[in-house]
N, C-alpha and C positions, 0 to 999 in steps of 0.2 A: 390338515390337507386343504389345498386351495379349492375354492368353489368355482365350478365351471359356469361361465356366463354364456347364455345362448343368444343374447342380443348384443348389438354394438354398444360400446360404452358411450359413444357420442352420436349426436344427431346433427342435422344441418344447422341447428341453432348455435352450435359451437362456432361455426364459420360466421354466422350472422352476427354474433356478439363481437367477435374480434374485428370484423370488417367495419362495424359501426364504431367501435372503440378507437380505431385508427384515425377516424375523422373527428372524434369527440373525446380526446384523451384529457379529461379533467375530472375533478372530484365530484362535481355536481351531476354530470352525466352518469358517472359510475354509480352513485347512490340511487339515482332514478332507475337504473337498470340492474341493481344488485340482485334482484330475484332471478333474472335471466342468467346472470353470472353464476349464482349459486346452483341453479338447476342444470344448466347446459354446459358449464365449464368446471367449477370447483368440485362438485359432488362426484361426477363421473371420473374426473382426473384422479381424485383421491382414491376411488375404487380401483382404478387402473394401477396406480402406484402400489397399493396394498397387494393387489394380485401379483405384481412383479416381485415385491418383497417376499411374498409367500413362496413363489416358485424358486427364486434364487436361494432362499434360505433352506430349501430342501436339498440343494446342491452344496451350498456353502454353509455348513453347520455352525460356523462361528458368527454368522450375520445375525445380529440381534438389535434391530432398530425399529422404533415406531414409525408409522407413516409420516408423522409430522417432522421427523428428523431427515426425511428424504425429500420432501416437497419444498420448492421455493415459492415464496409469496408472489402474487401478481403485482404487489406494490413495489416500486423501484426505490433504491437508495440513490437519491439524486445529489448527494452532498458533493461528490467529486466528478459529476457528469455535466457536460455542456447541455445535454438534452434534459430539460427540467420537467418533461411530461411525467405525471406521477405513476403511470401504469405500464407494465410490460405488455406487449401484444402477443404473448405466447405463455404457455405453461411448461414448467420444467422440473425435473427431479434428478437427484444423484443418489444412487443406492450404493453405499459403501460402509465399511466398518466405522469410519470416522464421521459419517453423516454428510449432509449436504454442504456444510461449510468447510470441509476438509478438501483442500486442493492437492494435498500430498498423498493421501490414502487412495490407492487405486480402486476405482469403482465403475459402475455402469450408469451413464448419463443419458437421459433422453429429453427432448424438447419438442413440443407439438405446437403448430401454428397453422393458419390458413395457407401459408406459403410452402411449408415443408415440415417433415419430421426429421429431426437431427438426432443421431445416436452416436455414442462413443464411450471412451473410457481411457484408463491410464492415469498418469499423474502430471499435474500442471505446475506445481510450485514446490520443488524439493529444497529442503534446507541443505546447507553445505555438507553436513555429515552424511545425510541420506543420499545425496547425489554421489558422494564418494563411494558409498556402499553399492549403489546401483552400478556404477562404472566397474568396480572390482568384481561384482557378480557377473557382469557381461564378460569381463576378462577371464574369469575362472570357468565360465560355462559358455564360451564363445560358440562352440559347435551347436549346442542346444539352443542358444539365443538366436543364431542365424536360422535354425530350423523353424523356430516359433514365428519369427517375423516374415518368413517365406512360406508359411503354411498356406495351402490352397484356400481354405475357408476364410482365413484372415485377409489374404490378398483380394479375394473376390468381394468381400464385404467392405473393406476399408482401404485397400490399396497399399498403404505403407504406414509405418510408424512416423509420427510427425514431432515437431518441437523445435524451439529455438536452440541454436548451437553457439558454442564459444566462437567468437570471431577470430580469436587467436588460439590455436590449439596448444594446450599446455604441453610442455616438453615431455613429461612422463607419459603422455597419451599419443604421441606422434606415431610410434610404430603400430600401436593398436588401431589408430585412426586409418591407417593404410589398409588394414584388414577389414575393419568395420567402422565406417564413418559415423554411425549412430553413437559411438562411444563419446563423441564431443557434444552430444545433446545436453541441454540443461533441463529440458522437459521431455517426457515420453508419453505421448497421447495419440489417439486415433479417433477418427470421426467419419461419418457418412451421412448424406442427405437422402431421404426417401420421399416418394410421392405422397403429398398430403391427403389425397383421396382415400388412402388406406386407413386414415383416422376413423372412417365410418365402417370399417370392416369388423365383424365380431371376433375374428381371429387375430386382432391386433396384438394381444400378448404373445401369441405364438410367433408372430413376425419379430417382435422385439427380442424374444428369447433366442431366435436364430442369430441375431447380432450379438447378444450376450455371449453365447457359446463361442462364436468366432473370435471374440476378443479375450475370452477367459484365460487362455494360456499366457498372453502378454501380462494381464493383471496378476496372475499367479506368480510369474517370474519376478515382477516388480515388488510384489508383496514379500516374497522370500528375501529379497535384498534389503528392503526397508526394515524388516524384523531384525 
């Protein structure tokens, strides 16, 4: 059972660390301020991610991942980036059956920074066979799919299902496209930005769980298809 935390996970030092990092994004400054990072950022974020895993696994009994499989590192992979600064100016996690590195497995993503909290889910990078499975699932369950993406809680939290679409609609999808344009998507994800001041609230996990529940029917539908 999840432990109930009666104090906020983060303090104003979370904001202070990232504000200073933004102007000093280099290895030397980071090493000089590693203790601040460990205490104000890494430790409480790890506790938050574990709390979210505990809560979600009580609902999704198949979820079995350690916290390290959900948390992204603050260190950036700069090999293919024009921005060579070594550190991210946010902390993020992706809680899914496939862990943080899976862009295909539907999961619950959240990122916190001094600018905003971003939450979301869905699938970002479907292989060809799984994309076909998702499209067939939408075709077979069109009424249910339409109901899910129009559900009040989902629309209130996320607005709509997003994702890159085929520029040219495949011939076999044209009739279905007229009924439901999302059938042409190559990605199926949703996201929302939240006031960053909520980072300092002790009920932050409750807030995140509201967004988890709002997106869960979409994730469940996508997972059914991919299976």
